[in-house]
N, C-alpha and C positions, 0 to 999 in steps of 0.2 A: 490560307491561314484563317483561323477563327479570329474575329476582332470584336471589340466592344460595340454595342449599338451606337448609332449616330448621336443620340442625346448625350452619351458619355463624353464625346468629343467637344461638347459645349462647356464642360466643367473647366475650372482653372487648371492649367498645366503646371508641372513642377520644374523648378530650377534644380536639376539633379546632377551630381558629379559623376554618375554612372553612365558612360557612353553606351548607346544601344538600347536604352530604355526610354519609354515615354510614360509619364505618370499623370493621372487625372485625380484631382484632390477634392475631397469632401471634408470640411473642417468645422469644428465646433470648439467651445471652451473646454470640452470634456475629452478631446482627442481628435485623431485624424483617421480617415479611411483613404487609401490610395488604390486606384485601379490601374495596375501596371500592364503595359504591353511591351513585349520584347520581340519585334519582328525578326531580328537577326541574332538574338541572344545577347548576353552581356556577362562581364566579369565584375562582380561586386567585391571590392577589396575589404579586408578585415576592418570592422568598425564596431561600435557599441552605442547603445542609447537606452531609453526606457523600455518597458515591456511591450511586446507586440505579439499578435497572432497573425497567421496568414493561411490562405487557402489557394491552392493552385487550381485554376479553372481549366486550363489547357496547357499541354506541354509538360515540362518538368524542370525542377530546380535541384542542383546538388548543393546542399546546405552543410556547412562545416561549423561545428561548435565544439569547443573543448577538445580539439584534435580528432573528432569523429565526423566523418562525412556520411550523410545519408541522402538518398534520392527521394524527393517528394514529388509525386506524379499527380496528374489531373485527378481531382476528387479527394486528394489528401490534404492534410493541414499540418501546421507546425506552430509551436509557441516558444517564445524566447523570454526569459526572465530579465529583470532589471539589470542593465549594464553587462549582459553576457556578450563577450566578443564573438563575432561570427563573420563569415564570408560566404559567397555563393557563386556558382557558375550556373547561369540561366540558359536553357536551351532555346534555339530559335523557335519562334511561334508560340512562346509561352505567355499566358495571361495569369496574373496573380492579384488577389485582393489582400491587402495588408491593413490591419487595424492597429494603430499606435496609441498607447496611453498618453504620450506626450502631445499636447495640443500645438506645439511649435516644432515638431520633428522636421517637417518639410516646408519650404517656402514657395509660394506661387511665383511663376515666371512673371516679371513685370510686363504690362501690356506694351506692345510695340508703339513707338511714337512717330 
């Protein structure tokens, strides 16, 4: 499986409700970038939030919006408008870069004590 370079693994990880995914967070007051890794794939239940764009780096995502499902493969991108409900089935071995307009969309995992 293709994986992010080692330096990405030093970024803050995400506390995510989506089993099967690992996220690495880059955040600023202007938004967030998440580098996702799905070694075994994942099911992302229907949800909504502020606008986002995404690029599939490896693998594929079956993205469902407004009752329509489309396959987004490596090298392809997607965009979601504000509060558009969506869900996804992510294939094993998938890497995705997502850029969120919300600066608080995801929360870093607290450090282990």
